[in-house]
C-alpha positions as CSV (number, residue, x, y, z in Angstrom):
1,M,-65.8,-154.8,53.9
2,E,-63.7,-151.9,54.9
3,E,-60.5,-152.9,56.7
4,N,-60.7,-150.1,59.3
5,T,-64.1,-151.3,60.7
6,T,-64.3,-154.0,63.3
7,T,-66.3,-157.0,62.3
8,K,-67.7,-159.7,64.5
9,Q,-68.5,-163.4,63.7
10,F,-72.0,-164.7,63.9
11,E,-73.5,-168.2,63.5
12,G,-76.7,-169.4,62.0
13,K,-78.1,-173.0,62.0
14,S,-80.7,-175.0,60.2
15,N,-81.7,-178.5,61.3
16,Q,-83.3,-179.1,57.8
17,G,-80.1,-178.5,55.8
18,D,-81.5,-175.2,54.4
19,I,-78.6,-172.8,53.8
20,Y,-80.9,-169.9,53.3
21,E,-82.5,-170.5,56.7
22,A,-79.1,-170.8,58.3
23,L,-77.9,-167.6,56.6
24,D,-81.1,-165.8,57.6
25,N,-80.5,-166.9,61.2
26,A,-76.9,-165.7,61.2
27,I,-77.9,-162.3,59.7
28,E,-80.6,-162.0,62.3
29,A,-78.1,-162.8,65.0
30,A,-75.8,-160.1,63.6
31,K,-78.5,-157.5,63.5
32,Q,-79.3,-158.2,67.2
33,G,-75.7,-158.4,68.2
34,L,-74.8,-155.2,66.4
35,R,-78.0,-153.5,67.4
36,T,-78.9,-152.4,63.9
37,T,-81.4,-153.3,61.2
38,L,-78.9,-153.1,58.4
39,V,-75.7,-155.2,58.3
40,E,-72.9,-155.8,55.8
41,W,-71.7,-159.4,55.9
42,T,-69.4,-161.9,54.3
43,L,-69.9,-165.7,54.4
44,S,-66.8,-167.1,56.1
45,K,-67.6,-170.8,56.7
46,V,-70.2,-173.5,56.0
47,S,-70.3,-176.8,57.8
48,G,-72.8,-179.6,58.3
49,V,-73.7,-183.1,59.3
50,Y,-75.8,-185.3,56.9
51,G,-77.1,-188.8,57.1
52,G,-77.0,-191.5,59.7
53,F,-79.5,-194.0,61.2
54,V,-81.6,-191.2,62.5
55,P,-81.1,-188.8,59.5
56,A,-79.3,-185.6,60.4
57,R,-79.4,-182.6,58.2
58,D,-77.7,-180.0,60.4
59,L,-76.1,-177.1,58.6
60,T,-74.2,-174.2,60.2
61,V,-72.9,-171.0,58.6
62,F,-70.6,-168.4,60.0
63,I,-70.5,-164.8,58.8
64,E,-68.3,-161.8,59.5
65,A,-70.6,-158.8,59.9
66,R,-70.6,-155.1,60.8
67,S,-73.1,-152.3,60.7
68,Y,-73.6,-151.2,57.1
69,Q,-71.7,-148.0,56.3
70,G,-71.8,-148.0,52.5
71,S,-69.0,-147.0,50.2
72,G,-69.8,-143.4,50.1
73,E,-69.9,-143.6,46.3
74,G,-73.2,-143.3,44.4
75,N,-76.5,-144.6,45.7
76,E,-75.6,-148.1,46.8
77,Q,-77.8,-149.9,49.3
78,P,-77.5,-153.6,50.4
79,T,-80.2,-156.0,49.3
80,V,-81.6,-158.8,51.5
81,K,-78.8,-161.2,50.3
82,G,-76.1,-158.7,51.2
83,E,-75.2,-157.6,47.6
84,T,-75.5,-154.0,46.6
85,T,-77.7,-152.5,43.9
86,D,-77.6,-149.1,42.3
87,Q,-80.7,-147.2,43.3
88,G,-80.5,-144.8,40.4
89,G,-83.3,-146.7,38.7
90,G,-81.5,-149.9,37.5
91,G,-81.6,-152.1,40.6
92,Q,-84.3,-153.4,42.9
93,V,-84.8,-152.1,46.5
94,Q,-85.8,-154.6,49.1
95,V,-88.8,-153.0,50.9
96,P,-90.5,-154.8,53.8
97,V,-94.2,-155.6,53.5
98,F,-96.8,-155.7,56.2
99,L,-99.9,-157.8,55.6
100,S,-102.8,-159.3,57.6
101,G,-105.0,-162.3,56.9
102,L,-105.6,-166.0,57.7
103,V,-102.7,-168.5,57.7
104,S,-102.9,-172.0,56.3
105,K,-100.2,-174.6,55.7
106,I,-99.0,-175.5,52.2
107,T,-99.7,-179.2,51.7
108,G,-99.1,-181.6,48.9
109,V,-96.8,-181.1,45.9
110,D,-95.5,-177.6,45.6
111,I,-94.2,-176.5,42.2
112,C,-92.5,-173.4,43.6
113,M,-89.5,-175.2,45.1
114,D,-88.8,-172.3,47.4
115,G,-89.2,-173.7,50.8
116,A,-92.4,-171.7,51.6
117,T,-94.5,-173.5,54.2
118,H,-97.6,-171.4,54.7
119,R,-100.1,-169.2,52.8
120,L,-101.6,-165.9,54.0
121,E,-105.1,-165.2,52.6
122,T,-105.4,-161.5,52.5
123,I,-108.3,-159.4,51.4
124,L,-106.7,-159.0,48.0
125,E,-104.7,-162.1,47.3
126,T,-102.8,-165.1,48.6
127,A,-99.2,-164.6,49.7
128,R,-96.7,-167.5,50.2
129,L,-94.8,-167.4,53.5
130,K,-91.4,-168.7,54.6
131,A,-90.4,-168.2,58.2
132,G,-87.2,-166.2,58.7
133,N,-86.7,-167.6,62.2
134,D,-87.8,-170.4,64.5
135,E,-90.2,-168.2,66.6
136,V,-92.1,-167.2,63.4
137,Q,-92.2,-170.8,62.2
138,K,-93.7,-171.9,65.6
139,F,-96.3,-169.1,65.5
140,L,-97.3,-169.9,61.9
141,D,-97.7,-173.6,62.7
142,E,-99.8,-172.8,65.8
143,V,-102.2,-170.4,64.0
144,S,-102.4,-172.4,60.7
145,G,-106.0,-173.2,60.0
146,S,-107.3,-171.6,63.2
147,R,-109.2,-168.7,61.5
148,Q,-107.3,-166.3,63.7
149,R,-106.3,-163.1,61.9
150,V,-102.6,-162.5,62.0
151,S,-100.2,-159.7,60.9
152,I,-96.9,-160.4,59.3
153,A,-93.8,-158.4,58.4
154,G,-91.2,-159.6,55.9
155,Y,-89.4,-159.1,52.6
156,P,-90.6,-160.3,49.2
157,V,-88.2,-162.8,47.7
158,W,-88.2,-163.9,44.1
159,G,-87.7,-167.7,44.3
160,P,-87.0,-170.1,41.4
161,E,-90.6,-170.3,40.3
162,C,-92.7,-168.1,42.6
163,V,-92.6,-165.1,44.9
164,Y,-92.8,-165.6,48.6
165,I,-92.4,-163.5,51.7
166,R,-89.5,-164.2,54.1
167,V,-91.3,-163.4,57.4
168,Y,-89.3,-161.9,60.2
169,H,-92.3,-161.0,62.5
170,A,-95.7,-162.6,62.9
171,A,-98.3,-161.9,65.6
172,P,-102.1,-161.9,66.2
173,L,-103.6,-159.0,64.4
174,E,-105.2,-157.7,67.6
175,E,-101.9,-157.5,69.3
176,T,-100.2,-155.6,66.5
177,A,-103.2,-153.2,66.2
178,A,-103.0,-152.5,70.0
179,R,-99.3,-151.8,69.8
180,L,-100.0,-149.3,67.0
181,G,-102.9,-147.7,68.9
182,I,-105.6,-149.0,66.4
183,K,-108.9,-150.0,67.9
184,F,-111.3,-152.3,66.1
């Protein structure tokens, strides 16, 4: 980060011990706190509590963040994980996706090992979903298996074995369509 730009500290938590969830929560807090959709950040501290009679898996991360300014050199853009890639053709650009369909929970053994908890059955294919915040997780849990059509917005993530979408917004399809002025 540039030294002449003021940074602020933000915190993210996960009660499942998931560092990616905690980091996503911290980045989301930074985006809200800085009133921007694009932040540059540095991980400053990780702490947690694990174990006990009633098992605890609390994880907290702290990041130093500021609005993304870029280096002014070349075509750098930050990725979802805060690293930069050259957009001259060699790197990947993280582009949000917007999908609609029916949500169901992922049950049983999952070979993907990426933490995705739900599936979205679209008209074309099935997408794996991982909530980016507690509000999205609650909504996905509520509509799972209900046959209610939903819309989601998120970023594709290449996990260890499979691709999933880290969802930052989910809502009933009718609500999203109404906001966009679309009538069924």
